[in-house]
C-alpha positions as a Markdown table, in Angstrom:
| # | Residue | x | y | z |
|---|---|---|---|---|
| 1 | Met | 13.8 | 63.0 | 88.0 |
| 2 | Leu | 15.5 | 59.3 | 87.5 |
| 3 | Ser | 18.5 | 58.5 | 89.1 |
| 4 | His | 20.7 | 55.9 | 89.6 |
| 5 | Lys | 24.2 | 56.4 | 91.8 |
| 6 | Thr | 27.5 | 54.6 | 90.6 |
| 7 | Gln | 30.6 | 54.8 | 92.4 |
| 8 | Ala | 34.1 | 56.3 | 90.5 |
| 9 | Gly | 36.4 | 56.6 | 93.2 |
| 10 | Ala | 35.5 | 59.0 | 95.9 |
| 11 | Leu | 33.5 | 60.7 | 92.8 |
| 12 | Ser | 29.5 | 59.9 | 93.5 |
| 13 | Val | 27.9 | 60.1 | 90.1 |
| 14 | Arg | 24.1 | 60.4 | 90.0 |
| 15 | Leu | 22.4 | 59.6 | 86.2 |
| 16 | Val | 18.9 | 62.1 | 86.1 |
| 17 | Thr | 16.4 | 63.2 | 83.5 |
| 18 | Leu | 16.4 | 66.6 | 84.3 |
| 19 | Glu | 12.6 | 67.9 | 83.2 |
| 20 | Pro | 12.4 | 71.0 | 81.6 |
| 21 | Leu | 12.3 | 74.1 | 83.3 |
| 22 | Arg | 11.0 | 77.7 | 83.2 |
| 23 | Val | 13.8 | 79.9 | 84.2 |
| 24 | Ala | 14.2 | 84.0 | 85.0 |
| 25 | Ser | 17.9 | 84.6 | 83.4 |
| 26 | Leu | 20.7 | 86.7 | 83.4 |
| 27 | Ile | 24.1 | 87.3 | 83.0 |
| 28 | Gly | 26.4 | 88.0 | 85.7 |
| 29 | Arg | 29.9 | 90.5 | 84.4 |
| 30 | Gly | 32.8 | 92.2 | 85.3 |
| 31 | Lys | 35.6 | 90.3 | 88.0 |
| 32 | Thr | 33.5 | 88.2 | 90.3 |
| 33 | Pro | 30.6 | 87.4 | 87.6 |
| 34 | Glu | 29.1 | 84.2 | 90.0 |
| 35 | Leu | 28.7 | 86.8 | 92.5 |
| 36 | Ala | 27.9 | 89.7 | 90.8 |
| 37 | Gly | 24.7 | 87.5 | 88.8 |
| 38 | Trp | 23.7 | 85.6 | 91.8 |
| 39 | Lys | 23.5 | 89.4 | 93.6 |
| 40 | Ala | 20.9 | 91.0 | 90.7 |
| 41 | Leu | 19.3 | 87.8 | 90.7 |
| 42 | Leu | 18.8 | 87.3 | 94.4 |
| 43 | Asp | 17.8 | 91.2 | 94.2 |
| 44 | Trp | 15.2 | 90.6 | 91.6 |
| 45 | Gly | 13.7 | 87.1 | 93.2 |
| 46 | Arg | 13.5 | 89.0 | 96.7 |
| 47 | Ala | 11.5 | 92.3 | 95.1 |
| 48 | Gln | 9.0 | 90.1 | 93.2 |
| 49 | Gly | 8.7 | 88.0 | 96.0 |
| 50 | Leu | 9.5 | 84.4 | 94.3 |
| 51 | Leu | 12.0 | 83.6 | 97.0 |
| 52 | Lys | 9.3 | 82.2 | 99.2 |
| 53 | Ala | 7.4 | 80.8 | 96.4 |
| 54 | Ala | 5.6 | 77.1 | 96.3 |
| 55 | Pro | 7.4 | 75.0 | 94.9 |
| 56 | Ala | 10.8 | 76.2 | 95.9 |
| 57 | Pro | 12.9 | 77.9 | 93.4 |
| 58 | Arg | 15.7 | 75.8 | 91.9 |
| 59 | Phe | 19.3 | 77.8 | 91.5 |
| 60 | Phe | 21.7 | 76.8 | 88.1 |
| 61 | Gly | 24.6 | 79.0 | 86.5 |
| 62 | Phe | 26.9 | 78.4 | 84.0 |
| 63 | Asn | 30.3 | 79.8 | 82.8 |
| 64 | Val | 29.5 | 81.8 | 79.2 |
| 65 | Arg | 32.7 | 82.2 | 77.6 |
| 66 | Arg | 33.5 | 86.0 | 76.0 |
| 67 | Ala | 34.8 | 86.3 | 72.4 |
| 68 | Asp | 38.7 | 86.3 | 73.8 |
| 69 | His | 37.8 | 83.1 | 75.4 |
| 70 | Ile | 40.1 | 84.4 | 78.4 |
| 71 | Glu | 37.3 | 85.7 | 80.8 |
| 72 | His | 34.0 | 84.4 | 81.1 |
| 73 | Asp | 30.6 | 85.7 | 82.1 |
| 74 | Tyr | 28.4 | 83.4 | 84.3 |
| 75 | Glu | 24.6 | 83.1 | 83.6 |
| 76 | Val | 21.7 | 82.2 | 86.7 |
| 77 | Trp | 18.6 | 81.0 | 86.4 |
| 78 | Met | 15.8 | 80.8 | 89.0 |
| 79 | Thr | 13.4 | 78.5 | 88.1 |
| 80 | Val | 9.9 | 80.6 | 87.7 |
| 81 | Gly | 6.0 | 79.6 | 87.3 |
| 82 | Pro | 4.1 | 80.8 | 83.8 |
| 83 | Gln | 3.4 | 84.3 | 85.4 |
| 84 | Val | 6.9 | 85.6 | 85.4 |
| 85 | Gln | 7.6 | 87.3 | 82.0 |
| 86 | Ser | 10.7 | 89.1 | 80.6 |
| 87 | Asp | 11.5 | 92.3 | 81.9 |
| 88 | Ser | 14.4 | 94.7 | 82.1 |
| 89 | Ile | 16.5 | 92.7 | 84.9 |
| 90 | Val | 15.9 | 88.8 | 83.4 |
| 91 | Thr | 14.8 | 87.6 | 80.4 |
| 92 | Val | 12.7 | 84.4 | 80.7 |
| 93 | Lys | 13.6 | 81.4 | 78.7 |
| 94 | Asp | 12.3 | 77.7 | 78.8 |
| 95 | Phe | 14.9 | 74.7 | 78.9 |
| 96 | Pro | 14.4 | 71.7 | 77.7 |
| 97 | Gly | 16.1 | 69.9 | 80.2 |
| 98 | Gly | 17.9 | 66.5 | 79.5 |
| 99 | Arg | 19.9 | 63.5 | 80.3 |
| 100 | Tyr | 22.7 | 64.7 | 82.8 |
| 101 | Ala | 25.3 | 63.0 | 85.3 |
| 102 | Val | 25.3 | 64.7 | 88.2 |
| 103 | Ala | 28.4 | 65.3 | 91.2 |
| 104 | Arg | 27.4 | 67.2 | 94.5 |
| 105 | Val | 30.6 | 69.6 | 95.7 |
| 106 | Lys | 31.0 | 71.3 | 98.9 |
| 107 | Gly | 32.8 | 74.2 | 98.5 |
| 108 | Val | 33.4 | 76.7 | 96.0 |
| 109 | Glu | 37.4 | 75.3 | 96.0 |
| 110 | Gln | 36.0 | 71.7 | 95.0 |
| 111 | Ile | 34.6 | 73.1 | 92.0 |
| 112 | Pro | 37.5 | 73.5 | 89.2 |
| 113 | Gly | 38.9 | 69.8 | 90.5 |
| 114 | Thr | 35.3 | 68.1 | 91.4 |
| 115 | Trp | 35.0 | 69.5 | 86.6 |
| 116 | Met | 38.2 | 67.4 | 86.3 |
| 117 | Arg | 37.7 | 64.1 | 87.7 |
| 118 | Phe | 33.6 | 64.3 | 86.6 |
| 119 | Thr | 35.1 | 65.0 | 82.9 |
| 120 | Asn | 37.4 | 61.7 | 83.4 |
| 121 | Trp | 34.7 | 59.7 | 85.0 |
| 122 | Leu | 32.7 | 60.2 | 81.8 |
| 123 | Lys | 35.6 | 59.3 | 79.5 |
| 124 | Thr | 35.4 | 55.7 | 80.9 |
| 125 | Ser | 32.4 | 55.6 | 81.7 |
| 126 | Ser | 30.0 | 53.9 | 79.0 |
| 127 | Tyr | 28.6 | 57.4 | 78.2 |
| 128 | Gln | 28.6 | 59.8 | 75.7 |
| 129 | Tyr | 28.5 | 63.8 | 76.0 |
| 130 | Gly | 25.2 | 65.1 | 75.3 |
| 131 | Glu | 24.1 | 68.6 | 73.6 |
| 132 | Glu | 22.8 | 70.0 | 76.6 |
| 133 | Gln | 24.4 | 73.3 | 78.7 |
| 134 | Trp | 26.4 | 72.0 | 81.3 |
| 135 | Leu | 24.8 | 73.5 | 84.6 |
| 136 | Glu | 25.9 | 73.9 | 88.2 |
| 137 | Glu | 23.1 | 73.4 | 90.3 |
| 138 | His | 22.9 | 75.7 | 93.7 |
| 139 | Val | 21.3 | 73.8 | 96.2 |
| 140 | Gln | 22.4 | 75.4 | 99.1 |
| 141 | Phe | 24.2 | 78.7 | 98.5 |
| 142 | Ile | 22.5 | 82.1 | 100.2 |
| 143 | Asp | 23.9 | 83.8 | 102.6 |
| 144 | Leu | 26.7 | 80.8 | 103.5 |
| 145 | Pro | 30.6 | 81.4 | 103.2 |
| 146 | Glu | 32.0 | 80.2 | 100.0 |
| 147 | Asp | 33.2 | 77.0 | 101.7 |
| 148 | Glu | 29.6 | 76.0 | 102.8 |
| 149 | Leu | 28.3 | 75.9 | 99.6 |
| 150 | Val | 26.6 | 73.0 | 98.2 |
| 151 | Leu | 26.6 | 72.3 | 94.4 |
| 152 | Asp | 25.0 | 69.5 | 92.2 |
| 153 | Leu | 26.9 | 69.9 | 88.4 |
| 154 | Tyr | 25.5 | 68.8 | 86.2 |
| 155 | Leu | 27.3 | 67.0 | 82.8 |
| 156 | Pro | 24.8 | 66.2 | 79.8 |
| 157 | Leu | 24.6 | 63.1 | 78.4 |
| 158 | Gln | 23.2 | 61.3 | 75.2 |
| 159 | Ala | 19.9 | 60.1 | 75.2 |
């Protein structure tokens, strides 16, 4: 991962190249799709013995808009090795990676405002939106209260 830091007001932004990832994926649905998705993926990962794998898995998620554009689902990913295959719970995917600007956030309540500041940062920068998936990497989140979660927000950039 290549990185470069820049300050945007109180927003610290790193520029990184996210290498390709092999991920186990599933979609959380319901009133709290993020919680439903993470619970299902973590339960699956524990049952497979993958949460203590070396190297440690990385965890990503992102909103998936529904056809009604009112509600959303939440797709969750856990990096996995080549031995892991799709099953009745997860779909294994290969993500190509890409160039991203990354901003760190602590606490669930900070996510929407940070995304807003982050997109405003992009408008005033010399970078352009890329076509890859916007991502939220859940850096510290297992068994933590919502106000202590640490996430890296990944905004795709043109290469």
